[in-house]
C-alpha positions as CSV (number, residue, x, y, z in Angstrom):
1,X,-49.9,-29.3,10.8
2,X,-52.4,-32.1,10.4
3,X,-55.1,-31.9,7.7
4,X,-58.4,-33.6,7.5
5,X,-61.6,-33.3,5.4
6,X,-64.9,-33.7,7.3
7,X,-67.6,-35.0,4.9
8,X,-71.3,-34.9,5.4
9,X,-71.4,-32.4,8.3
10,X,-74.0,-29.8,9.4
11,X,-72.5,-26.3,9.6
12,X,-74.6,-23.6,11.2
13,X,-73.2,-20.1,10.7
14,X,-73.8,-16.8,12.5
15,X,-72.5,-14.1,10.2
16,X,-72.1,-10.3,10.7
17,X,-73.2,-9.3,7.2
18,X,-73.1,-12.2,4.7
19,X,-76.0,-14.6,4.7
20,X,-73.9,-17.5,3.4
21,X,-70.2,-18.1,3.2
22,X,-68.7,-16.7,0.0
23,X,-66.3,-18.8,-2.0
24,X,-62.7,-17.8,-1.7
25,X,-63.3,-15.3,1.2
26,X,-61.6,-15.7,4.6
27,X,-63.6,-15.2,7.7
28,X,-62.4,-14.5,11.3
29,X,-64.3,-16.1,14.1
30,X,-64.9,-19.3,16.1
31,X,-65.6,-22.7,14.8
32,X,-67.0,-25.0,17.5
33,X,-67.9,-28.7,17.2
34,X,-71.1,-28.9,19.2
35,X,-72.2,-32.4,18.4
36,X,-71.4,-35.4,16.3
37,X,-71.0,-34.1,12.7
38,X,-72.5,-30.8,13.8
39,X,-70.5,-27.5,13.8
40,X,-71.1,-23.9,14.6
41,X,-69.2,-21.0,13.1
42,X,-69.6,-17.5,14.6
43,X,-68.0,-14.7,12.6
44,X,-66.1,-12.1,14.7
45,X,-67.1,-8.4,14.5
46,X,-65.2,-6.6,11.7
47,X,-64.2,-4.0,14.3
48,X,-62.3,-6.5,16.4
49,X,-58.7,-7.3,16.1
50,X,-57.7,-10.2,13.9
51,X,-56.0,-13.3,15.3
52,X,-57.2,-12.5,18.9
53,X,-57.8,-15.3,21.4
54,X,-61.4,-14.3,22.2
55,X,-63.0,-12.9,19.1
56,X,-65.6,-10.2,19.5
57,X,-68.9,-11.2,18.1
58,X,-70.7,-8.0,18.8
59,X,-69.2,-4.5,19.2
60,X,-71.7,-1.8,20.2
61,X,-71.8,1.6,21.8
62,X,-72.6,0.4,25.3
63,X,-71.4,-3.3,25.4
64,X,-69.5,-6.0,23.5
65,X,-69.8,-9.8,23.4
66,X,-66.9,-12.1,23.1
67,X,-66.6,-15.9,22.7
68,X,-64.0,-17.2,25.1
69,X,-61.8,-20.3,24.4
70,X,-63.7,-22.3,27.1
71,X,-66.9,-22.1,25.0
72,X,-68.6,-19.5,27.2
73,X,-69.6,-16.0,26.3
74,X,-68.7,-12.8,28.1
75,X,-70.3,-9.3,28.0
76,X,-68.1,-6.3,28.5
77,X,-69.7,-2.9,29.3
78,X,-68.1,0.2,28.0
79,X,-66.7,2.8,30.4
80,X,-68.6,6.0,30.7
81,X,-68.3,9.4,32.3
82,X,-71.1,9.9,34.9
83,X,-71.3,13.6,34.2
84,X,-72.3,13.0,30.6
85,X,-75.1,10.5,31.2
86,X,-77.8,12.9,32.3
87,X,-80.9,10.7,32.7
88,X,-79.7,7.3,34.2
89,X,-82.9,5.6,33.4
90,X,-82.6,6.5,29.7
91,X,-79.0,5.3,29.6
92,X,-79.9,2.0,31.2
93,X,-82.7,1.5,28.6
94,X,-80.1,2.1,25.8
95,X,-77.8,-0.5,27.4
96,X,-80.6,-3.0,27.8
97,X,-81.7,-2.7,24.1
98,X,-78.1,-3.1,23.0
99,X,-77.6,-6.1,25.3
100,X,-80.7,-7.8,23.7
101,X,-79.1,-7.3,20.2
102,X,-75.8,-8.9,21.4
103,X,-77.6,-11.8,23.0
104,X,-79.7,-12.4,19.8
105,X,-76.5,-13.3,18.0
106,X,-76.0,-16.4,20.2
107,X,-79.7,-17.1,20.8
């Protein structure tokens, strides 16, 4: 294990509930260096498993958003039973609204 202290860096956070990082609290998520002395931390969804390779940043009723190790994001749609949907257009609108919420996290 190699330790280092990075001084004078910019850290942008995308948190699920807390506005700022609380002292002494551990957070699960992804820390990315996206420029010289500039870092981005994205907290994983509390519903996701801990210590997973691709943390879930959004976990909704219709889709979920994960941050993959290669730096890209992936949307997963939930499975559904076609006989319970009823109005397909209304279902698609609900998926669309939730997809916008997921994308707002990384936007």
